[in-house]
N, C-alpha and C positions, 0 to 999 in steps of 0.2 A: 482420552479428555481433550480436548486441543484450546491452547491461548490464543485468545485475540487481543491483537495489537491493532492499535487506528493509526493510522499516518497525524503528524504533527499540522498538519492543510487541512484537516475537518474544520468545518461549521462551530462555531461556540456553541450549540447543544452538542458537540462533538454526532452527529448524527451525519451529517453531511461526505460521506467518504464510503471507500472498505475499509477494509478490517481484512489482515493478512494469519495466519500463525503457522510458521515458521518449523518445519522437519526436515525429513527426509523430502520430505512433498512442502508445495508451500500452498496453504486454503487458501481462497480468495472469498468474501461473501460480502455483498453490501450492505452497508451499516446500520440500514434505515428498515431491513426485512432480514433479522437475526437468526428466523428461524425455516428462512426460504429458501430457495438454492446457490450451490458452494460449484467452486469450481479448482482445480488442482491442475497446478502444474511441478516438470521440478525446479531443483534451487538455481540449478544452470541455467535455466529457461526463465525462471523471476528476475535473474541479478543481471542478463540478457537485459532484459525490460527494463528495468532501472537506470541502467548502463543509457538507453537511450529518452528513453523521459527525464532524466537527471541533464543531458545534455542538449537535450532543444530545450524542458522548461524553461532552467539555466539561462540559457542565451538569451532567451524569447523575452523574461521578465525580469532578467537584470540580479535575479537571486541566487545567492551561495548552492550549492549542488545540497547541504547539510539541510538547509533554510526548507526545503522543497517535500523532502521524504524521509525526514525522521518521522520513523517510529516509537506509539511512546505507549 
């Protein structure tokens, strides 16, 4: 069974984001379509993706890295 986590950057209703399930592989889905398609990537690929997003988003929005992609 997958345990889903949502970004703290999700909208007020909590449905304007992606959700991830962390494990040996990271599974990603659209929070608005919980029964819809998912995709999986390696933990290393997910970590590399987050590093890139944090670097780009933090610089362009003036936010700290933790603010952008904190999972709840």
